[in-house]
PDB file of N, CA, C and O in Angstrom:
ATOM      1  N   MET A   1       0.785  -1.448  -0.401  1.00  0.00           N
ATOM      2  CA  MET A   1       0.333  -0.005  -0.139  1.00  0.00           C
ATOM      3  C   MET A   1       0.449   1.277   0.108  1.00  0.00           C
ATOM      4  O   MET A   1       0.339   1.326   1.333  1.00  0.00           O
ATOM      5  N   ALA A   2       0.647   2.668  -0.391  1.00  0.00           N
ATOM      6  CA  ALA A   2       1.074   3.575  -0.843  1.00  0.00           C
ATOM      7  C   ALA A   2       1.455   4.261   0.403  1.00  0.00           C
ATOM      8  O   ALA A   2       0.581   4.213   1.268  1.00  0.00           O
ATOM      9  N   LYS A   3       2.257   4.727   0.638  1.00  0.00           N
ATOM     10  CA  LYS A   3       1.952   5.879   1.936  1.00  0.00           C
ATOM     11  C   LYS A   3       1.342   7.038   1.462  1.00  0.00           C
ATOM     12  O   LYS A   3       1.724   7.594   0.433  1.00  0.00           O
ATOM     13  N   PRO A   4       0.312   7.483   2.228  1.00  0.00           N
ATOM     14  CA  PRO A   4      -0.697   8.936   2.024  1.00  0.00           C
ATOM     15  C   PRO A   4       0.366  10.064   2.051  1.00  0.00           C
ATOM     16  O   PRO A   4       1.304  10.145   2.845  1.00  0.00           O
ATOM     17  N   LYS A   5      -0.059  11.246   0.664  1.00  0.00           N
ATOM     18  CA  LYS A   5       0.576  11.876   0.442  1.00  0.00           C
ATOM     19  C   LYS A   5       0.275  13.087   1.778  1.00  0.00           C
ATOM     20  O   LYS A   5      -0.880  13.128   2.201  1.00  0.00           O
ATOM     21  N   LYS A   6       1.158  13.893   2.311  1.00  0.00           N
ATOM     22  CA  LYS A   6       1.031  14.834   3.233  1.00  0.00           C
ATOM     23  C   LYS A   6      -0.034  15.340   2.935  1.00  0.00           C
ATOM     24  O   LYS A   6      -0.413  15.017   1.810  1.00  0.00           O
ATOM     25  N   ALA A   7      -0.991  16.317   3.731  1.00  0.00           N
ATOM     26  CA  ALA A   7      -1.486  17.536   3.131  1.00  0.00           C
ATOM     27  C   ALA A   7      -0.852  18.720   2.700  1.00  0.00           C
ATOM     28  O   ALA A   7       0.158  19.032   3.331  1.00  0.00           O
ATOM     29  N   THR A   8      -1.133  19.303   1.962  1.00  0.00           N
ATOM     30  CA  THR A   8      -0.822  20.676   1.837  1.00  0.00           C
ATOM     31  C   THR A   8      -1.829  22.159   1.911  1.00  0.00           C
ATOM     32  O   THR A   8      -2.439  22.478   0.890  1.00  0.00           O
ATOM     33  N   LEU A   9      -1.912  22.745   2.773  1.00  0.00           N
ATOM     34  CA  LEU A   9      -2.529  23.595   3.206  1.00  0.00           C
ATOM     35  C   LEU A   9      -2.108  24.961   1.849  1.00  0.00           C
ATOM     36  O   LEU A   9      -1.007  25.136   1.326  1.00  0.00           O
ATOM     37  N   PRO A  10      -3.371  25.722   1.592  1.00  0.00           N
ATOM     38  CA  PRO A  10      -3.266  26.866   0.746  1.00  0.00           C
ATOM     39  C   PRO A  10      -2.462  27.829   1.563  1.00  0.00           C
ATOM     40  O   PRO A  10      -2.717  27.798   2.767  1.00  0.00           O
ATOM     41  N   PRO A  11      -1.587  28.640   1.187  1.00  0.00           N
ATOM     42  CA  PRO A  11      -1.228  29.721   1.566  1.00  0.00           C
ATOM     43  C   PRO A  11      -2.131  31.063   2.346  1.00  0.00           C
ATOM     44  O   PRO A  11      -2.825  31.832   1.681  1.00  0.00           O
ATOM     45  N   ASN A  12      -1.996  31.155   3.623  1.00  0.00           N
ATOM     46  CA  ASN A  12      -2.789  32.128   4.027  1.00  0.00           C
ATOM     47  C   ASN A  12      -4.244  31.369   4.787  1.00  0.00           C
ATOM     48  O   ASN A  12      -5.225  31.914   5.294  1.00  0.00           O
ATOM     49  N   PHE A  13      -3.979  30.214   4.655  1.00  0.00           N
ATOM     50  CA  PHE A  13      -4.977  29.518   5.054  1.00  0.00           C
ATOM     51  C   PHE A  13      -5.574  29.867   6.474  1.00  0.00           C
ATOM     52  O   PHE A  13      -6.786  30.009   6.631  1.00  0.00           O
ATOM     53  N   GLN A  14      -4.415  30.032   7.775  1.00  0.00           N
ATOM     54  CA  GLN A  14      -5.049  29.960   8.548  1.00  0.00           C
ATOM     55  C   GLN A  14      -5.326  31.514   8.997  1.00  0.00           C
ATOM     56  O   GLN A  14      -5.444  31.789  10.192  1.00  0.00           O
ATOM     57  N   ASP A  15      -5.421  32.519   7.969  1.00  0.00           N
ATOM     58  CA  ASP A  15      -5.779  33.459   8.059  1.00  0.00           C
ATOM     59  C   ASP A  15      -7.539  33.779   7.509  1.00  0.00           C
ATOM     60  O   ASP A  15      -8.393  34.607   7.824  1.00  0.00           O
ATOM     61  N   THR A  16      -7.472  32.638   6.554  1.00  0.00           N
ATOM     62  CA  THR A  16      -8.992  32.312   6.243  1.00  0.00           C
ATOM     63  C   THR A  16      -9.890  32.129   7.515  1.00  0.00           C
ATOM     64  O   THR A  16     -10.759  32.876   7.963  1.00  0.00           O
ATOM     65  N   VAL A  17      -9.374  30.772   8.025  1.00  0.00           N
ATOM     66  CA  VAL A  17     -10.091  30.159   9.363  1.00  0.00           C
ATOM     67  C   VAL A  17     -10.349  31.115  10.365  1.00  0.00           C
ATOM     68  O   VAL A  17     -11.326  31.029  11.109  1.00  0.00           O
ATOM     69  N   GLU A  18      -9.439  32.111  10.426  1.00  0.00           N
ATOM     70  CA  GLU A  18      -9.529  32.966  11.490  1.00  0.00           C
ATOM     71  C   GLU A  18     -10.831  34.163  11.171  1.00  0.00           C
ATOM     72  O   GLU A  18     -11.548  34.703  12.014  1.00  0.00           O
ATOM     73  N   ASP A  19     -10.844  34.329   9.853  1.00  0.00           N
ATOM     74  CA  ASP A  19     -11.605  35.344   9.106  1.00  0.00           C
ATOM     75  C   ASP A  19     -13.193  34.744   9.331  1.00  0.00           C
ATOM     76  O   ASP A  19     -14.076  35.461   9.802  1.00  0.00           O
ATOM     77  N   THR A  20     -13.386  33.551   8.991  1.00  0.00           N
ATOM     78  CA  THR A  20     -14.283  32.676   9.181  1.00  0.00           C
ATOM     79  C   THR A  20     -15.063  32.770  10.206  1.00  0.00           C
ATOM     80  O   THR A  20     -16.285  32.918  10.214  1.00  0.00           O
ATOM     81  N   ALA A  21     -14.210  32.666  11.228  1.00  0.00           N
ATOM     82  CA  ALA A  21     -14.643  32.616  12.919  1.00  0.00           C
ATOM     83  C   ALA A  21     -14.970  34.080  13.348  1.00  0.00           C
ATOM     84  O   ALA A  21     -15.911  34.212  14.130  1.00  0.00           O
ATOM     85  N   MET A  22     -14.275  35.247  12.911  1.00  0.00           N
ATOM     86  CA  MET A  22     -14.488  36.285  13.224  1.00  0.00           C
ATOM     87  C   MET A  22     -15.789  36.796  12.915  1.00  0.00           C
ATOM     88  O   MET A  22     -16.486  37.536  13.609  1.00  0.00           O
ATOM     89  N   LEU A  23     -16.108  36.152  11.426  1.00  0.00           N
ATOM     90  CA  LEU A  23     -17.529  36.345  10.644  1.00  0.00           C
ATOM     91  C   LEU A  23     -18.525  36.012  10.896  1.00  0.00           C
ATOM     92  O   LEU A  23     -19.602  36.605  10.852  1.00  0.00           O
ATOM     93  N   THR A  24     -18.165  34.640  11.301  1.00  0.00           N
ATOM     94  CA  THR A  24     -19.678  33.625  11.936  1.00  0.00           C
ATOM     95  C   THR A  24     -20.127  34.277  13.521  1.00  0.00           C
ATOM     96  O   THR A  24     -21.249  34.105  13.997  1.00  0.00           O
ATOM     97  N   GLU A  25     -18.912  35.122  14.282  1.00  0.00           N
ATOM     98  CA  GLU A  25     -19.305  34.947  15.428  1.00  0.00           C
ATOM     99  C   GLU A  25     -19.822  36.937  15.436  1.00  0.00           C
ATOM    100  O   GLU A  25     -20.308  37.332  16.495  1.00  0.00           O
ATOM    101  N   ASP A  26     -19.691  37.843  14.432  1.00  0.00           N
ATOM    102  CA  ASP A  26     -20.480  39.118  14.037  1.00  0.00           C
ATOM    103  C   ASP A  26     -21.757  38.637  13.900  1.00  0.00           C
ATOM    104  O   ASP A  26     -22.587  39.055  14.708  1.00  0.00           O
ATOM    105  N   LEU A  27     -22.259  37.506  12.689  1.00  0.00           N
ATOM    106  CA  LEU A  27     -23.210  36.751  12.549  1.00  0.00           C
ATOM    107  C   LEU A  27     -23.970  36.524  13.458  1.00  0.00           C
ATOM    108  O   LEU A  27     -25.083  37.047  13.396  1.00  0.00           O
ATOM    109  N   ILE A  28     -23.745  35.953  14.228  1.00  0.00           N
ATOM    110  CA  ILE A  28     -24.694  35.504  15.491  1.00  0.00           C
ATOM    111  C   ILE A  28     -24.784  36.525  16.189  1.00  0.00           C
ATOM    112  O   ILE A  28     -25.930  36.812  16.534  1.00  0.00           O
ATOM    113  N   ARG A  29     -23.690  37.411  16.639  1.00  0.00           N
ATOM    114  CA  ARG A  29     -23.679  38.614  17.212  1.00  0.00           C
ATOM    115  C   ARG A  29     -25.304  39.551  16.851  1.00  0.00           C
ATOM    116  O   ARG A  29     -26.227  39.783  17.632  1.00  0.00           O
ATOM    117  N   ARG A  30     -25.165  39.927  15.387  1.00  0.00           N
ATOM    118  CA  ARG A  30     -25.981  40.631  14.837  1.00  0.00           C
ATOM    119  C   ARG A  30     -27.478  39.705  14.884  1.00  0.00           C
ATOM    120  O   ARG A  30     -28.590  40.226  14.794  1.00  0.00           O
ATOM    121  N   THR A  31     -27.328  38.835  14.980  1.00  0.00           N
ATOM    122  CA  THR A  31     -28.837  38.034  14.919  1.00  0.00           C
ATOM    123  C   THR A  31     -29.301  38.218  15.809  1.00  0.00           C
ATOM    124  O   THR A  31     -30.409  38.753  15.833  1.00  0.00           O
ATOM    125  N   ALA A  32     -28.410  37.717  17.329  1.00  0.00           N
ATOM    126  CA  ALA A  32     -29.055  38.138  18.341  1.00  0.00           C
ATOM    127  C   ALA A  32     -29.767  39.135  18.752  1.00  0.00           C
ATOM    128  O   ALA A  32     -30.842  39.169  19.351  1.00  0.00           O
ATOM    129  N   GLU A  33     -28.801  40.263  18.231  1.00  0.00           N
ATOM    130  CA  GLU A  33     -29.395  41.506  18.688  1.00  0.00           C
ATOM    131  C   GLU A  33     -30.671  41.373  17.966  1.00  0.00           C
ATOM    132  O   GLU A  33     -31.578  40.958  18.687  1.00  0.00           O
ATOM    133  N   VAL A  34     -31.096  41.686  16.359  1.00  0.00           N
ATOM    134  CA  VAL A  34     -32.392  41.597  15.748  1.00  0.00           C
ATOM    135  C   VAL A  34     -33.148  40.895  16.393  1.00  0.00           C
ATOM    136  O   VAL A  34     -34.228  41.402  16.698  1.00  0.00           O
ATOM    137  N   LEU A  35     -32.929  39.820  16.726  1.00  0.00           N
ATOM    138  CA  LEU A  35     -34.125  39.052  16.989  1.00  0.00           C
ATOM    139  C   LEU A  35     -34.085  39.265  18.600  1.00  0.00           C
ATOM    140  O   LEU A  35     -35.194  38.837  18.918  1.00  0.00           O
ATOM    141  N   GLY A  36     -33.521  39.631  19.659  1.00  0.00           N
ATOM    142  CA  GLY A  36     -33.871  40.065  20.992  1.00  0.00           C
ATOM    143  C   GLY A  36     -34.751  41.344  20.699  1.00  0.00           C
ATOM    144  O   GLY A  36     -35.745  41.443  21.418  1.00  0.00           O
ATOM    145  N   ASP A  37     -34.542  42.387  19.716  1.00  0.00           N
ATOM    146  CA  ASP A  37     -35.055  43.402  19.930  1.00  0.00           C
ATOM    147  C   ASP A  37     -36.718  43.138  19.190  1.00  0.00           C
ATOM    148  O   ASP A  37     -37.771  43.651  19.571  1.00  0.00           O
ATOM    149  N   PHE A  38     -36.557  42.378  18.281  1.00  0.00           N
ATOM    150  CA  PHE A  38     -37.969  41.929  17.618  1.00  0.00           C
ATOM    151  C   PHE A  38     -38.783  41.098  18.856  1.00  0.00           C
ATOM    152  O   PHE A  38     -39.934  41.434  19.135  1.00  0.00           O
ATOM    153  N   GLY A  39     -38.104  39.982  19.582  1.00  0.00           N
ATOM    154  CA  GLY A  39     -38.677  39.710  21.095  1.00  0.00           C
ATOM    155  C   GLY A  39     -39.386  40.009  21.913  1.00  0.00           C
ATOM    156  O   GLY A  39     -40.360  39.451  22.419  1.00  0.00           O
ATOM    157  N   LYS A  40     -38.589  41.530  22.178  1.00  0.00           N
ATOM    158  CA  LYS A  40     -39.058  42.724  23.597  1.00  0.00           C
ATOM    159  C   LYS A  40     -40.026  42.854  22.563  1.00  0.00           C
ATOM    160  O   LYS A  40     -40.862  41.962  22.710  1.00  0.00           O
ATOM    161  N   ARG A  41     -40.248  43.484  21.704  1.00  0.00           N
ATOM    162  CA  ARG A  41     -41.455  44.135  20.711  1.00  0.00           C
ATOM    163  C   ARG A  41     -42.646  43.577  20.575  1.00  0.00           C
ATOM    164  O   ARG A  41     -43.705  44.152  20.825  1.00  0.00           O
ATOM    165  N   TRP A  42     -42.482  41.922  19.996  1.00  0.00           N
ATOM    166  CA  TRP A  42     -43.581  41.236  20.388  1.00  0.00           C
ATOM    167  C   TRP A  42     -44.242  40.873  21.467  1.00  0.00           C
ATOM    168  O   TRP A  42     -45.438  40.594  21.554  1.00  0.00           O
ATOM    169  N   LEU A  43     -43.178  40.889  22.547  1.00  0.00           N
ATOM    170  CA  LEU A  43     -44.045  40.377  23.939  1.00  0.00           C
ATOM    171  C   LEU A  43     -44.840  41.924  24.833  1.00  0.00           C
ATOM    172  O   LEU A  43     -45.580  41.917  25.817  1.00  0.00           O
ATOM    173  N   ASP A  44     -44.309  43.150  23.998  1.00  0.00           N
ATOM    174  CA  ASP A  44     -45.469  44.266  23.992  1.00  0.00           C
ATOM    175  C   ASP A  44     -46.662  44.358  23.311  1.00  0.00           C
ATOM    176  O   ASP A  44     -47.629  45.042  23.649  1.00  0.00           O
ATOM    177  N   GLY A  45     -46.548  43.499  22.130  1.00  0.00           N
ATOM    178  CA  GLY A  45     -48.016  43.549  20.939  1.00  0.00           C
ATOM    179  C   GLY A  45     -46.920  44.604  19.894  1.00  0.00           C
ATOM    180  O   GLY A  45     -46.284  45.607  20.217  1.00  0.00           O
ATOM    181  N   MET A  46     -47.010  43.992  18.735  1.00  0.00           N
ATOM    182  CA  MET A  46     -46.365  44.482  17.519  1.00  0.00           C
ATOM    183  C   MET A  46     -47.049  45.833  17.005  1.00  0.00           C
ATOM    184  O   MET A  46     -48.277  45.893  16.935  1.00  0.00           O
ATOM    185  N   SER A  47     -46.507  46.560  16.765  1.00  0.00           N
ATOM    186  CA  SER A  47     -47.407  48.101  16.076  1.00  0.00           C
ATOM    187  C   SER A  47     -46.783  48.367  14.662  1.00  0.00           C
ATOM    188  O   SER A  47     -45.676  47.855  14.494  1.00  0.00           O
ATOM    189  N   HIS A  48     -47.197  48.933  13.838  1.00  0.00           N
ATOM    190  CA  HIS A  48     -46.584  49.536  12.542  1.00  0.00           C
ATOM    191  C   HIS A  48     -45.280  49.677  12.799  1.00  0.00           C
ATOM    192  O   HIS A  48     -44.437  48.949  12.275  1.00  0.00           O
ATOM    193  N   ALA A  49     -44.934  50.833  13.812  1.00  0.00           N
ATOM    194  CA  ALA A  49     -43.611  51.484  13.999  1.00  0.00           C
ATOM    195  C   ALA A  49     -42.954  50.561  14.392  1.00  0.00           C
ATOM    196  O   ALA A  49     -41.773  50.560  14.047  1.00  0.00           O
ATOM    197  N   ASP A  50     -43.504  49.324  15.338  1.00  0.00           N
ATOM    198  CA  ASP A  50     -42.602  48.449  15.834  1.00  0.00           C
ATOM    199  C   ASP A  50     -41.425  47.572  14.628  1.00  0.00           C
ATOM    200  O   ASP A  50     -40.217  47.381  14.481  1.00  0.00           O
ATOM    201  N   VAL A  51     -42.985  47.183  13.839  1.00  0.00           N
ATOM    202  CA  VAL A  51     -42.321  46.055  12.323  1.00  0.00           C
ATOM    203  C   VAL A  51     -41.240  47.480  11.460  1.00  0.00           C
ATOM    204  O   VAL A  51     -40.179  47.091  10.971  1.00  0.00           O
ATOM    205  N   ASP A  52     -41.508  48.692  11.360  1.00  0.00           N
ATOM    206  CA  ASP A  52     -40.668  49.457  10.638  1.00  0.00           C
ATOM    207  C   ASP A  52     -39.585  49.239  11.453  1.00  0.00           C
ATOM    208  O   ASP A  52     -38.656  48.760  10.803  1.00  0.00           O
ATOM    209  N   ALA A  53     -39.305  49.414  12.731  1.00  0.00           N
ATOM    210  CA  ALA A  53     -38.135  49.594  13.297  1.00  0.00           C
ATOM    211  C   ALA A  53     -37.286  48.321  13.209  1.00  0.00           C
ATOM    212  O   ALA A  53     -36.058  48.335  13.296  1.00  0.00           O
ATOM    213  N   VAL A  54     -37.854  47.479  13.073  1.00  0.00           N
ATOM    214  CA  VAL A  54     -37.180  45.786  13.227  1.00  0.00           C
ATOM    215  C   VAL A  54     -36.508  45.636  11.776  1.00  0.00           C
ATOM    216  O   VAL A  54     -35.343  45.285  11.587  1.00  0.00           O
ATOM    217  N   THR A  55     -37.314  45.918  10.924  1.00  0.00           N
ATOM    218  CA  THR A  55     -36.928  45.548   9.653  1.00  0.00           C
ATOM    219  C   THR A  55     -35.957  46.728   9.091  1.00  0.00           C
ATOM    220  O   THR A  55     -35.192  46.431   8.173  1.00  0.00           O
ATOM    221  N   LYS A  56     -35.957  47.930   9.558  1.00  0.00           N
ATOM    222  CA  LYS A  56     -35.015  48.720   9.080  1.00  0.00           C
ATOM    223  C   LYS A  56     -33.519  48.545  10.241  1.00  0.00           C
ATOM    224  O   LYS A  56     -32.515  49.244  10.113  1.00  0.00           O
ATOM    225  N   ASN A  57     -33.648  47.711  11.082  1.00  0.00           N
ATOM    226  CA  ASN A  57     -32.359  47.644  11.778  1.00  0.00           C
ATOM    227  C   ASN A  57     -31.841  46.092  11.252  1.00  0.00           C
ATOM    228  O   ASN A  57     -30.707  45.885  10.821  1.00  0.00           O
ATOM    229  N   ALA A  58     -32.746  45.208  11.357  1.00  0.00           N
ATOM    230  CA  ALA A  58     -32.588  43.782  10.460  1.00  0.00           C
ATOM    231  C   ALA A  58     -31.846  44.511   9.015  1.00  0.00           C
ATOM    232  O   ALA A  58     -30.706  44.121   8.760  1.00  0.00           O
ATOM    233  N   GLY A  59     -32.326  45.303   8.306  1.00  0.00           N
ATOM    234  CA  GLY A  59     -31.248  46.101   6.910  1.00  0.00           C
ATOM    235  C   GLY A  59     -30.029  46.475   7.198  1.00  0.00           C
ATOM    236  O   GLY A  59     -28.999  46.178   6.593  1.00  0.00           O
ATOM    237  N   LYS A  60     -30.203  47.387   8.494  1.00  0.00           N
ATOM    238  CA  LYS A  60     -28.661  48.008   8.483  1.00  0.00           C
ATOM    239  C   LYS A  60     -27.610  47.047   8.881  1.00  0.00           C
ATOM    240  O   LYS A  60     -26.416  47.149   8.600  1.00  0.00           O
ATOM    241  N   HIS A  61     -28.305  45.881   9.726  1.00  0.00           N
ATOM    242  CA  HIS A  61     -27.733  44.870  10.408  1.00  0.00           C
ATOM    243  C   HIS A  61     -26.620  43.960   9.027  1.00  0.00           C
ATOM    244  O   HIS A  61     -25.412  43.768   8.890  1.00  0.00           O
ATOM    245  N   ALA A  62     -27.848  43.619   8.251  1.00  0.00           N
ATOM    246  CA  ALA A  62     -27.569  42.932   7.102  1.00  0.00           C
ATOM    247  C   ALA A  62     -26.444  43.529   5.776  1.00  0.00           C
ATOM    248  O   ALA A  62     -25.610  42.849   5.179  1.00  0.00           O
ATOM    249  N   ASN A  63     -26.802  45.219   5.550  1.00  0.00           N
ATOM    250  CA  ASN A  63     -26.240  45.322   5.012  1.00  0.00           C
ATOM    251  C   ASN A  63     -24.562  45.783   5.093  1.00  0.00           C
ATOM    252  O   ASN A  63     -23.812  46.136   4.184  1.00  0.00           O
ATOM    253  N   GLU A  64     -24.267  45.600   6.816  1.00  0.00           N
ATOM    254  CA  GLU A  64     -23.402  46.047   7.740  1.00  0.00           C
ATOM    255  C   GLU A  64     -22.766  44.779   7.423  1.00  0.00           C
ATOM    256  O   GLU A  64     -21.834  44.983   6.644  1.00  0.00           O
ATOM    257  N   PHE A  65     -22.866  43.863   7.643  1.00  0.00           N
ATOM    258  CA  PHE A  65     -22.280  42.334   7.433  1.00  0.00           C
ATOM    259  C   PHE A  65     -21.959  41.747   5.964  1.00  0.00           C
ATOM    260  O   PHE A  65     -20.959  41.062   5.746  1.00  0.00           O
ATOM    261  N   TRP A  66     -22.688  42.007   5.211  1.00  0.00           N
ATOM    262  CA  TRP A  66     -22.641  41.305   4.139  1.00  0.00           C
ATOM    263  C   TRP A  66     -20.880  42.646   3.118  1.00  0.00           C
ATOM    264  O   TRP A  66     -20.009  42.213   2.362  1.00  0.00           O
ATOM    265  N   LEU A  67     -21.037  43.896   3.521  1.00  0.00           N
ATOM    266  CA  LEU A  67     -19.966  44.617   3.393  1.00  0.00           C
ATOM    267  C   LEU A  67     -18.964  44.282   3.943  1.00  0.00           C
ATOM    268  O   LEU A  67     -17.943  44.408   3.268  1.00  0.00           O
ATOM    269  N   LYS A  68     -18.809  43.723   5.368  1.00  0.00           N
ATOM    270  CA  LYS A  68     -17.627  42.973   6.096  1.00  0.00           C
ATOM    271  C   LYS A  68     -17.166  41.894   5.442  1.00  0.00           C
ATOM    272  O   LYS A  68     -16.003  41.494   5.479  1.00  0.00           O
ATOM    273  N   VAL A  69     -18.265  41.304   4.702  1.00  0.00           N
ATOM    274  CA  VAL A  69     -17.175  39.810   4.290  1.00  0.00           C
ATOM    275  C   VAL A  69     -17.218  40.365   2.685  1.00  0.00           C
ATOM    276  O   VAL A  69     -16.469  39.711   1.959  1.00  0.00           O
ATOM    277  N   TYR A  70     -17.791  41.208   2.155  1.00  0.00           N
ATOM    278  CA  TYR A  70     -16.813  41.508   0.729  1.00  0.00           C
ATOM    279  C   TYR A  70     -15.542  41.995   1.122  1.00  0.00           C
ATOM    280  O   TYR A  70     -14.645  41.450   0.478  1.00  0.00           O
ATOM    281  N   ASP A  71     -15.141  42.837   1.959  1.00  0.00           N
ATOM    282  CA  ASP A  71     -14.061  43.819   2.000  1.00  0.00           C
ATOM    283  C   ASP A  71     -13.351  43.067   3.062  1.00  0.00           C
ATOM    284  O   ASP A  71     -12.470  43.726   3.616  1.00  0.00           O
ATOM    285  N   THR A  72     -13.524  41.761   3.518  1.00  0.00           N
ATOM    286  CA  THR A  72     -12.896  40.571   4.161  1.00  0.00           C
ATOM    287  C   THR A  72     -12.135  39.768   2.871  1.00  0.00           C
ATOM    288  O   THR A  72     -10.971  39.367   2.828  1.00  0.00           O
ATOM    289  N   ALA A  73     -12.984  39.691   2.039  1.00  0.00           N
ATOM    290  CA  ALA A  73     -12.725  38.619   0.702  1.00  0.00           C
ATOM    291  C   ALA A  73     -11.812  39.362   0.241  1.00  0.00           C
ATOM    292  O   ALA A  73     -10.613  39.088   0.201  1.00  0.00           O
ATOM    293  N   GLU A  74     -12.388  40.439  -0.168  1.00  0.00           N
ATOM    294  CA  GLU A  74     -11.489  41.233  -1.204  1.00  0.00           C
ATOM    295  C   GLU A  74      -9.785  41.446  -0.445  1.00  0.00           C
ATOM    296  O   GLU A  74      -8.709  41.333  -1.033  1.00  0.00           O
ATOM    297  N   GLY A  75      -9.994  41.739   0.837  1.00  0.00           N
ATOM    298  CA  GLY A  75      -8.339  41.832   1.403  1.00  0.00           C
ATOM    299  C   GLY A  75      -7.609  40.704   1.423  1.00  0.00           C
ATOM    300  O   GLY A  75      -6.379  40.749   1.429  1.00  0.00           O
ATOM    301  N   ASN A  76      -8.365  39.448   1.436  1.00  0.00           N
ATOM    302  CA  ASN A  76      -7.290  38.022   1.409  1.00  0.00           C
ATOM    303  C   ASN A  76      -7.069  38.162   0.004  1.00  0.00           C
ATOM    304  O   ASN A  76      -6.103  37.413  -0.147  1.00  0.00           O
ATOM    305  N   VAL A  77      -7.412  38.772  -1.457  1.00  0.00           N
ATOM    306  CA  VAL A  77      -7.187  38.217  -2.583  1.00  0.00           C
ATOM    307  C   VAL A  77      -6.472  39.526  -2.760  1.00  0.00           C
ATOM    308  O   VAL A  77      -5.663  39.195  -3.627  1.00  0.00           O
ATOM    309  N   THR A  78      -6.245  40.735  -2.524  1.00  0.00           N
ATOM    310  CA  THR A  78      -5.550  41.940  -3.041  1.00  0.00           C
ATOM    311  C   THR A  78      -4.079  41.905  -2.639  1.00  0.00           C
ATOM    312  O   THR A  78      -3.843  41.991  -1.434  1.00  0.00           O
ATOM    313  N   PRO A  79      -3.127  41.798  -3.436  1.00  0.00           N
ATOM    314  CA  PRO A  79      -2.094  41.890  -3.098  1.00  0.00           C
ATOM    315  C   PRO A  79      -1.815  43.090  -2.561  1.00  0.00           C
ATOM    316  O   PRO A  79      -2.231  44.123  -3.087  1.00  0.00           O
ATOM    317  N   PRO A  80      -1.024  43.088  -1.372  1.00  0.00           N
ATOM    318  CA  PRO A  80      -0.383  44.070  -0.904  1.00  0.00           C
ATOM    319  C   PRO A  80       0.646  45.162  -1.519  1.00  0.00           C
ATOM    320  O   PRO A  80       1.597  44.696  -2.146  1.00  0.00           O
ATOM    321  N   PRO A  81       0.552  46.513  -1.405  1.00  0.00           N
ATOM    322  CA  PRO A  81       1.455  47.453  -2.301  1.00  0.00           C
ATOM    323  C   PRO A  81       2.944  46.893  -2.055  1.00  0.00           C
ATOM    324  O   PRO A  81       3.327  46.364  -1.012  1.00  0.00           O
ATOM    325  N   THR A  82       3.677  47.103  -3.167  1.00  0.00           N
ATOM    326  CA  THR A  82       5.317  46.743  -3.751  1.00  0.00           C
ATOM    327  C   THR A  82       5.594  47.154  -2.270  1.00  0.00           C
ATOM    328  O   THR A  82       5.107  48.144  -1.723  1.00  0.00           O
ATOM    329  N   GLY A  83       6.501  46.195  -1.661  1.00  0.00           N
ATOM    330  CA  GLY A  83       7.258  46.319  -0.771  1.00  0.00           C
ATOM    331  C   GLY A  83       7.099  46.687   0.719  1.00  0.00           C
ATOM    332  O   GLY A  83       7.816  47.298   1.512  1.00  0.00           O
ATOM    333  N   THR A  84       5.553  45.921   0.831  1.00  0.00           N
ATOM    334  CA  THR A  84       5.288  45.914   2.453  1.00  0.00           C
ATOM    335  C   THR A  84       4.892  44.657   2.830  1.00  0.00           C
ATOM    336  O   THR A  84       4.234  44.441   3.848  1.00  0.00           O
ATOM    337  N   GLY A  85       5.361  43.591   1.847  1.00  0.00           N
ATOM    338  CA  GLY A  85       5.344  42.378   2.833  1.00  0.00           C
ATOM    339  C   GLY A  85       4.579  41.469   1.539  1.00  0.00           C
ATOM    340  O   GLY A  85       4.510  41.796   0.354  1.00  0.00           O
ATOM    341  N   THR A  86       3.993  40.120   2.260  1.00  0.00           N
ATOM    342  CA  THR A  86       3.220  39.205   1.150  1.00  0.00           C
ATOM    343  C   THR A  86       2.122  39.242   2.179  1.00  0.00           C
ATOM    344  O   THR A  86       2.036  39.754   3.295  1.00  0.00           O
ATOM    345  N   ILE A  87       1.126  38.363   1.258  1.00  0.00           N
ATOM    346  CA  ILE A  87      -0.234  37.912   1.781  1.00  0.00           C
ATOM    347  C   ILE A  87      -0.269  37.146   3.268  1.00  0.00           C
ATOM    348  O   ILE A  87      -1.340  36.761   3.738  1.00  0.00           O
TER     349      ILE A  87
END
């Protein structure tokens, strides 16, 4: 039986794992905040203003999160300026 090949990880693999963990924690925090606010409003009885506030808050968090995902991904594939190091 042939000896198995050693796994080789892509360059910057650790940074990718750390970015994924950071983004996952951020998403969980944002989701908890939106759902917590929704729950409080639900228990008090939802009004038109509550629905407006919850959806605006959810939209704000979604927009901020996905821009953060994009910026993180872009930062991982954009080479640094010449002479400043490596990716």
